[in-house]
C-alpha positions, -999 to +999 in steps of 0.1 A: -389-219-099-373-249-115-351-269-092-313-274-101-282-290-086-264-257-082-255-244-047-237-215-033-221-211+000-205-177+009-179-194+030-164-218+004-179-202-029-178-164-022-152-138-031-122-138-009-115-102+002-080-088+009-071-090+044-052-060+061-017-067+066+020-062+053+029-076+018+059-076-005+054-047-029+071-027-056+062+010-065+050+011-100+037+046-104+044+080-091+026+115-089+033+145-068+009+173-062+024+207-051+000+227-028-010+262-038+012+276-011+042+261-030+058+249+003+042+215+006+040+185-017+022+152-014+035+121-032+010+097-044+024+063-051+009+031-067+023-002-053+020-036-068+019-068-046+048-089-056+047-126-068+066-136-036+031-133-017+023-167-033+045-182-006+024-167+022-010-178+037-038-153+049-070-154+068-100-160+044-121-129+047-157-128+034-187-105+038-213-116+064-250-110+061-247-073+072-221-065+044-192-063+071-160-082+065-153-112+087-129-141+088-141-176+080-137-200+109-133-239+108-156-261+130-133-255+159-136-217+158-101-211+142-096-187+113-094-208+079-060-198+061-057-197+023-030-192-002-022-155-007-015-162-045-047-143-053-032-111-042-002-112-066-003-084-092-031-064-072-022-026-071-029+000-044-024+036-038-006+049-009-022+073+015+000+100+004+033+113+020+038+149+027+070+169+023+070+205+036+099+221+018+106+250+041+090+243+075+085+273+099+109+274+130+100+245+152+079+226+127+105+203+112+085+174+128+061+178+100+088+158+078+092+130+100+069+107+080+086+117+048+120+110+062+109+076+074+090+067+044+122+073+023+146+057+045+122+025+046+126+024+007+165+025+010+167+061+000+196+078+017+199+116+022+231+136+026+239+152+057+252+189+062+283+197+081+262+199+115+250+163+108+214+174+099+197+152+073+192+173+042+157+161+029+156+161-009+123+159-031+121+123-044+116+121-082+100+093-103+133+077-112+142+076-075+113+054-065+099+035-094+104-003-090+118-001-055+108-031-032+092-028+003+068-044+027+037-023+023+013-021+051-022-024+035-052-012+056-087-001+051-090+036+051-124+054+055-132+087+041-165+108+030-167+113-007-181+144-025-217+130-023-213+127+015-211+089+015-186+070+038-163+048+016-137+024+027-109+014+004-076-003+008-045+018+008-008+014+016-006+033+049+031+026+058+061+010+041+088-011+059+122-025+043+120-057+024+155-070+031+154-097+003+134-076-021+149-066-054+141-037-076+116-045-103+131-041-137+116-013-159+101-040-184+081-056-155+065-025-145+040-024-173+044+013-185+071+031-203+095+043-176+112+078-183+147+067-176 
């Protein structure tokens, strides 16, 4: 081999991985799948991390020698923090939110996650004369561009080949009090409304 002056240090030169956490996001894509029974639907949404993330700092995450994610520590053992600007514009799918349109007697609990998800996006459902919340099926125009704080976590599953795969997904959303709806022209696709 010929000697060069090039060096590489995983801690300073390696790829910075996305740390789990809650980030300002907007919904930029919508898909719904109706189960064969016709009674249950799963809503699969795509979220884009907002530019406001540039104001935040996150712990620097790299892969160690075993391929596991680890934080990079300074000489005193404290995690090194870096600007989160590298996260702006990254897109992630959610874990899927289920709605059971006609739950069996005593199974209304199945829709709690759907109700909470929608309420955290600022979607309000009407109430009937008894004060019960009437859950409605959200449509694309109801959610595209909505702001939220998305909780991004690593989700592990087994693929068709039987291999264990881990990917980052939005597992929960929370209200983003100062977040503004993303205008259609900033979403990047032709919006149907």
